[in-house]
Each structure stands twice: as structure tokens, then as C-alpha cells.
C-alpha positions as CSV (number, residue, x, y, z in Angstrom):
1,X,114.5,91.4,103.2
2,X,116.1,90.5,99.9
3,X,115.5,92.6,96.9
4,X,112.4,91.8,94.8
5,X,113.1,90.3,91.3
6,X,110.2,91.2,89.0
7,X,111.2,88.4,86.6
8,X,110.5,85.7,89.2
9,X,108.7,87.4,92.1
10,X,105.7,89.0,90.4
11,X,103.1,86.4,89.4
12,X,99.5,86.3,88.4
13,X,97.4,84.9,91.3
14,X,96.3,82.0,89.1
15,X,99.9,80.9,88.6
16,X,100.5,81.2,92.3
17,X,97.4,79.1,93.0
18,X,98.5,76.5,90.5
19,X,102.1,76.3,92.0
20,X,101.6,77.3,95.6
21,X,103.9,74.6,97.1
22,X,106.8,75.5,94.8
23,X,106.3,79.2,95.3
24,X,106.3,78.9,99.1
25,X,109.5,76.8,98.9
26,X,111.0,79.5,96.7
27,X,110.0,82.2,99.2
28,X,111.5,80.4,102.1
29,X,114.7,79.7,100.3
30,X,115.2,83.2,98.8
31,X,113.6,85.2,101.6
32,X,112.1,87.4,98.8
33,X,108.4,88.2,98.8
34,X,106.1,87.3,95.9
35,X,103.8,90.0,94.5
36,X,100.5,88.6,93.2
37,X,98.7,90.3,90.4
38,X,95.1,90.2,89.2
39,X,94.2,91.6,85.8
40,X,97.7,93.0,85.5
41,X,97.7,94.9,88.8
42,X,99.4,94.1,92.1
43,X,96.8,92.8,94.6
44,X,98.8,91.1,97.4
45,X,102.3,90.4,98.7
46,X,103.1,87.0,100.1
47,X,106.3,86.6,102.2
48,X,108.2,84.3,104.5
49,X,107.0,84.5,108.1
50,X,110.4,85.2,109.5
51,X,110.9,88.1,107.1
52,X,107.5,89.5,108.1
53,X,108.4,89.2,111.8
54,X,111.7,90.9,111.2
55,X,109.9,93.8,109.4
56,X,107.5,94.1,112.4
57,X,110.4,94.2,114.8
58,X,112.2,96.9,112.7
59,X,109.1,99.0,112.5
60,X,108.6,98.8,116.3
61,X,112.3,99.9,116.8
62,X,111.9,102.8,114.4
63,X,108.7,103.9,116.1
64,X,110.5,103.9,119.5
65,X,113.3,106.0,118.0
66,X,110.8,108.5,116.6
67,X,109.1,108.8,120.0
68,X,112.4,109.3,121.7
69,X,113.5,112.0,119.2
70,X,110.1,113.8,119.7
71,X,110.5,113.6,123.5
72,X,114.1,114.9,123.3
73,X,113.0,117.8,121.0
74,X,110.5,118.7,123.7
75,X,113.2,118.8,126.4
76,X,111.9,115.6,128.1
77,X,115.2,113.8,128.0
78,X,117.5,113.4,131.0
79,X,121.3,113.6,131.1
80,X,123.2,110.4,130.4
81,X,124.8,110.3,133.9
82,X,121.4,110.6,135.5
83,X,119.9,107.8,133.4
84,X,122.8,105.5,134.3
85,X,122.4,106.4,138.0
86,X,118.6,105.5,137.8
87,X,119.4,102.2,136.0
88,X,122.0,101.3,138.6
89,X,119.6,102.1,141.4
90,X,116.7,100.1,139.9
91,X,119.0,97.1,139.2
92,X,120.4,97.1,142.7
93,X,117.0,96.5,144.2
């Protein structure tokens, strides 16, 4: 995800509402999210769908890595050679 630019990417919700189409075009072009404010406080983040999907994919991978690290720390891992042998056996079927 591209870095947030407060000068252009933080807007009052009323301004976003008034210029929704151009703001969505900007988000798609820049791949930067827009932070919407209400009464001077951040209330929502609007982002391009492809950026959002990429974030979800990245989170899923990071969770899988964390689980694998926890399993390895508990001694639940198997040696590399054994893993390769298991894969070859399952692929040969």
C-alpha cells in the first residue's frame, strides 16, 4: 500500500460525500487510502479493493507463519528431508 499523504488523503466526510466520484478515482489511481474525519477525528478509512485484498492476503500469510513458528517452537516440526519425502509420496499418487 502506498504511503498516506495527510495533505490530500485526510478529508472531512462531508467533502468526501460531495466529491465521492473524484475521490474514488484518486484512490484507484494512487492506491492510497483516504481517511475520513468527522468533527476533526478520524472515523473511517476508504481504500481501493485490490489494496484491501492484498492486505488480507498478507495478513493470512503472516498468521500462517506465526502458527508455523509456534508449532516449531513446540517441537512439532519435521525434518526437511522427511517433508520432501512426504510431498513426493503424496504427489506420486
